[in-house]
N, C-alpha and C positions, 0 to 999 in steps of 0.2 A: 727427589734424588737423595740417596744415602751417600754421605761422605765418609770414606774409610781411611783416607789419608789427608794430611794437612793441605788445604787449598789456598790459593792466593786470591785475595779480594782487594778492591781499591779503598777499603775502609776496614777498621779493626773488627774482627769477628772472634768471639770467645770460643775456643776449643780446648781440649785437654792437652794439646801439644803446640799451642800457639803462644807466641811471645807478645801478642797485642795487649794483653791484660797482665797486671802485676800478679794476680792470683787467678788461675784459669781452669779450676776444676768445674766440670759439668758432667757428673757421673750418673749414669742410668743403671738401675737394677730392675729386673723383670721376673715375675713368677707366673706360672700358668695354672689355671683351673679350667675344667671343662665339664659339660654334660652332653647329652645326645644331640643338642642343637647348637650350642654356643661354645666358643672359646672365650674365656675371660683372661685378659692379660693385665695383671696387677703390676703397677710400677711405682717406684719411688725415685727421686733424683736429688742430687746435691748440686747447688749452684753457688759459686763463690762471689758472684757479682751482685752487690746490693742495688746497683743501677739497673741491671736487667730484671732483677726480682721486683723492683718497684714498678717498672714498665708493665710487668705481668699483673701485679696487684692493681694497678690503675687501669688495666685493660687497654693499654696503648700498644701492647704486644701480646702475642698468643703462642701457646704451645702447639706444635704439630707432631703427632705420633706417626712415624713412618714404618711400614712393614714391607720388606722386599722379599717376595717369595718367587712365584712365577712372574709376577709383575709388581709394581709399586702401588701400595695403598696408603692413603693419607687420611688422618683423622684429626680434625681440629678439636682440641680438648680444652675444657675450662681449667683455670688454675686450681680450682678446688677439687677436681676429679683425681682419682687415683687408680682407675682401671678403664680398660676399653673392652667392650663386649662385641664380638664379631660372629655373625652366623657362620657355621661351618660350610655352608653352601658358598660363601664368599671368600673363604680362605683355605688354602691347602698348605699346612705346615709340613715342611720337608727338610731334609738335611741341608744345612747352611742357610735356612731362612734367617734374615737379619732384621734387626729392629733398632731404630734410632729416634731420639727426641730432639727436635729443633725449636728455636724461637724465631718468630717472624714478626716484623713490625706491622701494626694495623693502621699506621699513619706516618707522616714524615716525622723523623726523630732527630732532635739536636743532641749532640754529645757534649754540649757546653758544661753540663753538670755531672758528667761521668768522671768520677774520681778514681775509678777502678782501672783505668788505662795505664800502660807502662809510661815511663818518663818521656819516651820519644813522642807518643801521641798526645800526652798532656800538654806539650808545648804549643800545639795548634788545634786543640779540641774545640775551640770557639768556632772554628770554620768547618767542623765536621757535621755533616747532615746525611742521613740516609733516607731513601724514599719509602713510601708505603709498600708493603709486601717484601721488604728486604730481609735477607737472612741475617740474624743478629748473633746466633750461637748454635752450635750443634754438639751433641754428646758423643760419648763412646758408642760403638756398635755392639749390641748384644746379639749373639748368634744362638739360634735354636738348632741343636745338633742332630735332631731327627728322632729323639726318644719321645715317647708319649707318657712315660712314667717319670715324674719329677725332672723335667728337662733342664731346669735351672738350679736344681738342688745339688749340693755337693756332699752333704752328710745325710745318712738315715740311721735309725736306731732299730734294734730288734731285741726281744727278750727270749733267752734260750736257757731254761733251767738245767739242761744237760751239760752245760759248760763245765770244764774242769777248773777254770779260773773264774774270778768274779767278773772280770771285764776282758773282752777280746776285741781287738781292732783289726778289721779285714778290709782289703782293697777289693771292691767289687768291680764289675764291668763299667758301671756308670757312677757309682758313689763310693764314698768312704763309709763303711758300715761299722757302727759301734754296737757290739753285742753285750747285753747285760744278763748275768745269771739270774738276778732278782730285780723286779721293777723298782724296788726301793733304792737300788744303787744308782738310779738316775737322779736322785735328789730333787725331784720335780717340785716338791712342796716346801723345800728349804729356802729361806730368804737368800742364802748365799749359793744357790744352785748354779749360777753362772761361774762363780769362782771354782766350785767343786768339779764342774765339767771341763774347765779350762785344760787340764792335762790331757784329757781324751782328745780334744780338738787339736791340740798341739801335736800329740803323738801321731794322730791320723794324718795331719798335713805333712809332717816330717816324712812319714813313710811314703805318702803319695808323691811328694816332690823328689825323693830319692829314686823312686820308680820312674818318674817323668824324665829325669836325667838319663837313666839307663836306656829308656825307650827312644829318646830323641836326640842323643848326643853321639857323635862318632867316637869321641875319646872317653865317653862315660864320666866326664867331669864337668863339662860346661855346655850350656845351651844358649845360643844367641837368639833371643825371642823376637828380635827385629827382622831376622832373615829366615828363620825356620818356618816351614809350612805348618798350618794348623794340623795337629795330630788326628789320626783316624780313630784312636781309642776314645770312647765317649768320656771317660774320666780324665784322661790327659787333655782332651779338648776343653773341658770345663776349666781345668787348672790353667791352661794356656790363655783362655779368654779372661779369666780372673786376673792373671798377672798383667796382661796387656792393659786391662781397664785400670789397674792400679799403677800403671806406667813403670812396671818392672821390665828392664831391657835385657837383663842377663841373669841366668840362674846357674850357680856353681855349687859344688859340695860345701864350699866354705861360706856361702851366703844364704844357705837354706834358712837359718834362724832369722836373719834379717828380712828375708822375703815373707816368712810366716808372719812376722810382726806387721809387715806392710799390708798383707792381703787379708788378715784375720780380723780387721776392724769390724766390730758389730756382728761377726759371724757367730760368736758364742751366744749373743742375745737371740739371734734368729734361731739357732739350733734349739736352745732351751724353750723358746716360745713355741716352736713347732712340736716339741715333745709334750708340752702342756696341752696344746690343742688336741693332739692325738689321745692323751689321757682323758681329756674331758669328753671325748667321743667313744670312750670305752676300749681304746686300744692299749 
């Protein structure tokens, strides 16, 4: 079962919106590769709880990778794994396919040494025990919006020698496109390439978030992300899911800079790494 909202349990469970833990980030990122036979879902995650991470390292708990499409599919994965290969015959990716990472106990677990709990649970953690196969944590939900081309990617780059300017930033249907007049303007081989590309990432996000407000707000000034429906536009949908994952609850014209700072963590590193990967393959 995929949990899309905070659920009540008789014991503390770590989630991104739970108060059971003092620090409660469990953030999942997913990217897709495919060939004619398999989907490969590459994933990374951030987990703020040293207690739960130690349970995983000691193999007293396990990671469960859940995909909800036409039905639920469960994959027990090793803590050292970073991708899941699924035959296309077993999975049909469609609009609103959802993915979540969960942590499940492999034996009875005592919370006596769990220093990560909030003050309330710390008072009686000596009496807290959970049974084998209990749910210990669940991440944010990552949605696959139906595209087969870069479904989880927000940025892409193109080289166009016919440009009138050196750099052009365009909002595509599914991505924020950064056009370069000359490949050298990408600064791929520069040690400071991340810093040099930072203004392009910022400008693209600012432009996309302005459009998001226009497309999804009645007054064209404020969007309440906790109540608005997921947008139909593929680009807006990706921005919506990214903001939800980063726990942004409201987007306004005045908070665009603040939201960019919150959601762009490591985005520049990923973008520059992707550019280098394309360059190494002759693109």
